[in-house]
C-alpha positions as CSV (number, residue, x, y, z in Angstrom):
1,M,115.2,-0.1,25.8
2,S,115.2,-2.8,28.5
3,L,112.0,-3.6,30.4
4,A,113.7,-2.3,33.5
5,D,114.4,1.1,31.8
6,K,110.7,1.4,30.8
7,L,109.5,0.6,34.3
8,F,111.9,3.0,35.9
9,I,111.0,5.9,33.5
10,D,107.3,5.3,33.9
11,M,107.7,5.2,37.7
12,C,109.7,8.4,37.9
13,R,107.3,10.2,35.7
14,D,104.4,9.0,37.8
15,I,106.1,10.2,41.0
16,L,106.9,13.6,39.5
17,D,103.5,14.1,38.0
18,N,101.2,12.6,40.6
19,G,103.2,12.4,43.8
20,T,102.8,14.2,47.1
21,D,105.3,17.0,47.8
22,T,106.4,17.1,51.4
23,R,107.9,20.6,51.2
24,G,107.1,22.5,54.3
25,E,106.0,19.5,56.2
26,K,107.7,17.9,59.2
27,V,110.2,15.4,57.9
28,R,113.1,13.4,59.5
29,P,115.8,13.5,56.7
30,H,118.2,16.4,56.3
31,W,120.9,17.3,53.9
32,E,124.3,16.3,55.1
33,D,126.1,19.4,53.9
34,T,123.8,22.1,55.2
35,G,121.5,20.4,57.8
36,E,118.4,21.7,55.9
37,A,115.3,19.5,55.7
38,A,115.4,17.1,52.8
39,Y,112.0,17.2,51.2
40,T,110.6,14.6,48.7
41,I,108.0,14.0,46.1
42,K,106.6,10.6,47.0
43,R,104.2,7.9,45.8
44,F,102.6,5.4,48.0
45,G,102.4,1.7,47.1
46,V,104.5,1.4,44.0
47,V,104.5,-2.1,42.5
48,N,106.9,-3.2,39.7
49,R,107.1,-6.7,38.2
50,Y,110.3,-8.1,36.7
51,D,110.3,-11.4,34.8
52,L,113.8,-12.9,34.9
53,R,112.7,-15.4,32.3
54,K,112.6,-12.6,29.8
55,E,115.6,-10.5,30.8
56,F,117.8,-9.4,33.8
57,P,116.4,-6.1,35.2
58,A,119.5,-3.9,35.0
59,L,119.0,-0.2,33.9
60,T,120.9,0.9,30.8
61,L,120.2,4.6,31.5
62,R,123.2,4.3,33.7
63,K,125.2,1.3,34.8
64,T,124.5,-0.6,38.0
65,G,127.5,-2.2,39.7
66,L,126.1,-5.8,39.6
67,K,129.0,-7.5,41.3
68,T,128.9,-5.0,44.1
69,C,125.2,-5.5,44.4
70,M,125.8,-9.2,44.7
71,D,128.6,-8.7,47.3
72,E,126.2,-6.8,49.6
73,I,123.5,-9.5,49.2
74,L,126.0,-12.2,50.0
75,W,127.1,-10.1,53.0
76,I,123.5,-10.1,54.4
77,Y,122.1,-13.6,53.4
78,Q,125.2,-15.8,52.9
79,R,127.9,-14.4,55.2
80,K,125.1,-13.1,57.5
81,S,127.4,-10.3,58.7
82,N,126.8,-7.0,60.3
83,N,130.4,-5.9,60.0
84,I,131.7,-3.7,57.2
85,H,135.1,-5.4,57.3
86,D,133.3,-8.4,55.7
87,L,132.0,-6.2,52.8
88,N,134.1,-5.0,49.9
89,A,132.1,-1.9,49.2
90,H,132.1,1.2,51.5
91,I,128.3,1.8,51.3
92,W,127.8,1.1,55.0
93,D,130.8,2.9,56.4
94,A,128.9,5.9,57.7
95,W,126.7,3.7,59.9
96,A,129.4,1.5,61.4
97,D,130.9,1.9,64.9
98,E,134.6,1.9,65.6
99,N,134.7,-1.9,65.3
100,G,132.9,-1.9,62.0
101,S,129.6,-3.2,63.3
102,I,126.2,-1.8,62.2
103,G,124.5,-3.4,65.2
104,T,121.5,-5.7,65.4
105,C,120.3,-5.3,61.8
106,Y,120.5,-7.0,58.4
107,G,123.0,-9.9,58.6
108,D,122.8,-10.0,62.3
109,V,119.0,-10.6,62.1
110,V,119.3,-13.2,59.4
111,R,121.8,-15.4,61.4
112,R,119.7,-15.4,64.6
113,K,118.4,-18.9,65.3
114,F,114.7,-19.6,66.0
115,L,112.9,-22.8,66.8
116,Y,110.9,-24.3,64.0
117,K,109.1,-27.6,64.6
118,G,111.7,-28.6,67.2
119,E,114.7,-27.6,65.2
120,E,116.9,-24.5,65.6
121,V,117.5,-22.7,62.2
122,D,118.3,-19.3,60.9
123,Q,116.2,-17.4,58.4
124,M,118.2,-18.2,55.2
125,D,118.7,-21.9,56.1
126,Y,115.0,-22.1,56.8
127,V,114.2,-20.8,53.2
128,L,116.7,-23.2,51.6
129,K,115.3,-26.1,53.6
130,Q,111.7,-25.4,52.9
131,L,112.2,-25.0,49.2
132,K,113.8,-28.4,49.1
133,E,111.4,-30.2,51.4
134,N,108.1,-28.3,50.9
135,P,108.4,-26.1,47.8
136,Y,104.7,-25.3,47.5
137,S,104.6,-23.9,51.1
138,R,103.1,-20.4,51.4
139,R,105.3,-19.7,54.4
140,I,108.8,-19.4,52.8
141,M,110.1,-15.9,53.7
142,T,112.8,-13.8,55.4
143,N,111.9,-10.8,57.5
144,L,114.6,-8.3,58.6
145,Y,112.3,-5.9,60.3
146,Q,112.4,-7.4,63.8
147,F,111.1,-4.8,66.3
148,E,112.9,-6.2,69.3
149,Y,116.3,-5.6,67.6
150,L,115.6,-2.1,66.0
151,H,117.0,-0.2,69.0
152,G,120.4,-1.8,68.6
153,G,120.7,-1.4,64.8
154,A,122.3,1.5,63.0
155,L,119.5,1.7,60.4
156,D,116.0,0.3,60.2
157,P,116.0,-2.1,57.2
158,C,114.6,-0.5,54.0
159,C,114.2,-3.8,52.0
160,Y,112.9,-5.8,54.8
161,S,111.1,-9.0,53.6
162,M,111.4,-11.5,50.8
163,T,108.6,-14.0,50.2
164,Y,109.4,-17.0,48.0
165,N,106.6,-18.7,46.0
166,V,106.9,-21.6,43.6
167,T,104.9,-22.0,40.4
168,K,105.2,-24.1,37.3
169,D,105.1,-23.1,33.6
170,K,103.0,-25.4,31.4
171,D,105.8,-25.8,28.9
172,R,108.7,-26.3,31.3
173,E,109.6,-29.3,33.4
174,K,111.3,-27.4,36.2
175,L,109.6,-25.5,38.9
176,V,109.7,-21.7,38.8
177,L,110.8,-19.7,41.8
178,N,109.3,-16.2,42.3
179,G,109.8,-13.6,45.0
180,V,108.0,-10.6,46.5
181,L,110.4,-8.0,47.8
182,N,108.8,-5.6,50.3
183,Q,110.4,-2.3,50.9
184,R,109.2,0.3,53.4
185,S,111.1,3.3,51.9
186,Q,113.2,4.0,48.8
187,D,115.3,6.8,47.5
188,V,114.5,6.2,43.9
189,L,117.7,7.9,42.4
190,A,120.2,6.3,44.8
191,A,118.7,2.9,45.4
192,N,116.0,1.7,43.0
193,N,117.8,-0.4,40.5
194,W,120.5,-1.3,43.0
195,N,117.8,-3.1,45.2
196,V,116.1,-4.6,42.1
197,C,119.3,-6.1,40.8
198,Q,120.4,-7.3,44.3
199,Y,117.2,-9.3,44.9
200,A,117.1,-10.5,41.3
201,I,120.5,-12.0,41.8
202,L,119.4,-13.5,45.2
203,L,116.4,-15.1,43.5
204,M,118.7,-16.5,40.8
205,M,121.0,-18.0,43.3
206,V,118.3,-19.6,45.4
207,A,116.6,-20.9,42.3
208,Q,119.8,-22.5,41.0
209,V,120.7,-24.4,44.1
210,N,117.1,-25.8,44.2
211,D,117.2,-26.7,40.5
212,M,114.5,-24.2,39.7
213,I,114.0,-21.5,37.1
214,P,114.1,-17.9,38.4
215,G,110.7,-16.3,37.5
216,E,109.1,-13.1,38.6
217,L,110.5,-10.6,41.1
218,V,107.6,-8.4,42.4
219,H,108.9,-5.2,44.1
220,V,106.5,-3.5,46.4
221,I,107.6,-0.1,47.7
222,A,105.5,1.6,50.4
223,D,107.1,5.0,50.0
224,A,108.9,5.6,46.7
225,H,110.4,9.1,46.7
226,I,112.5,11.5,44.8
227,Y,114.4,14.1,46.9
228,D,114.0,17.7,46.0
229,R,117.7,18.0,45.0
230,H,117.4,14.9,42.9
231,V,114.5,16.1,40.7
232,P,116.7,17.7,37.9
233,V,119.0,14.7,38.0
234,I,116.1,12.3,37.5
235,K,114.6,14.4,34.7
236,E,118.0,14.3,32.9
237,L,118.4,10.6,33.6
238,I,115.0,9.5,32.2
239,S,115.6,11.5,29.0
240,R,118.7,9.5,28.0
241,E,119.3,7.0,25.3
242,T,118.6,3.4,26.3
243,Y,120.1,0.0,25.2
244,P,119.0,-3.6,25.2
245,A,119.3,-5.4,28.6
246,P,122.5,-7.2,29.4
247,K,122.8,-10.9,29.7
248,V,123.4,-11.9,33.3
249,S,123.9,-15.5,34.5
250,L,125.5,-17.6,37.2
251,N,128.2,-20.2,37.2
252,P,126.1,-23.3,36.6
253,E,128.6,-25.4,38.6
254,I,127.5,-23.9,41.9
255,K,125.0,-26.1,43.7
256,N,125.3,-24.9,47.2
257,F,124.1,-21.4,48.2
258,Y,127.1,-20.9,50.5
259,D,129.6,-21.5,47.7
260,F,128.7,-18.5,45.6
261,T,131.1,-15.7,45.2
262,T,131.0,-12.6,43.0
263,D,133.2,-14.4,40.6
264,D,130.3,-16.6,39.8
265,L,128.2,-13.7,38.4
266,I,128.6,-13.5,34.6
267,V,127.7,-10.2,33.0
268,E,127.7,-9.9,29.2
269,N,127.0,-7.1,26.8
270,Y,126.2,-4.5,29.4
271,Q,125.9,-1.2,27.5
272,A,124.8,1.8,29.5
273,G,124.8,5.6,29.8
274,P,127.3,7.6,31.9
275,Q,127.3,7.3,35.7
276,V,125.5,10.0,37.8
277,K,128.2,11.4,40.0
278,N,128.1,13.3,43.3
279,I,124.5,12.5,44.2
280,P,123.5,14.7,47.2
281,V,123.0,12.5,50.3
282,A,120.1,12.9,52.7
283,V,120.6,11.4,56.1
């Protein structure tokens, strides 16, 4: 069993056993096929820690599409795009307009320039610059939840901030790069490991181009929920056989964050259970 499997199983059991059931309450989401209210069992303030020095946090209960995860994270933070035509997957198609734009959210917010100490810079360039020039700063972060742009975006960001923090292991010469991922809301079945793997890969890329070791990813979820229709699926999923974590690494030749492609992600020995198909979608 991978450490990610254990955390996922424990989290799901905690939500099911100790969560708040919203059935009968006023809720925004509804089922796409019937229009009925989509209720959840939810837990507030879930925190999971993944140490990338020990293993990559991919579930083995079912396989997570790691290169597709990476492509979306590159779309947001490297290509800084808000257009689905710049993304290989079709996960954003339902939110795009006739031109392919999802509006003033995600990559659009990352690429917007702001003035920092007399210099215009965007959010990702700010992170890369600070890690090189002032790695022990406590102000190295990105924040996608910008209130002034929410009205023009197709979807309020779910994963909205990443805070980078540098430490050092006593027995290692290189600095260790850690990250805190804040998420306001998460559909556990559809998105949990997807988001974890995405931001683990982002942390690995940023660490590599700064000659650092990727350390801990701390994932903070304000509202971690399992939809009512997903409960039996989750129960079956967490009862499955598990396998050791895969080995995941990056092409060591890449030294510039903007040079990474999905071809630079190396995945070895990824053994996992069958995919969960036809997951009901709440919108």
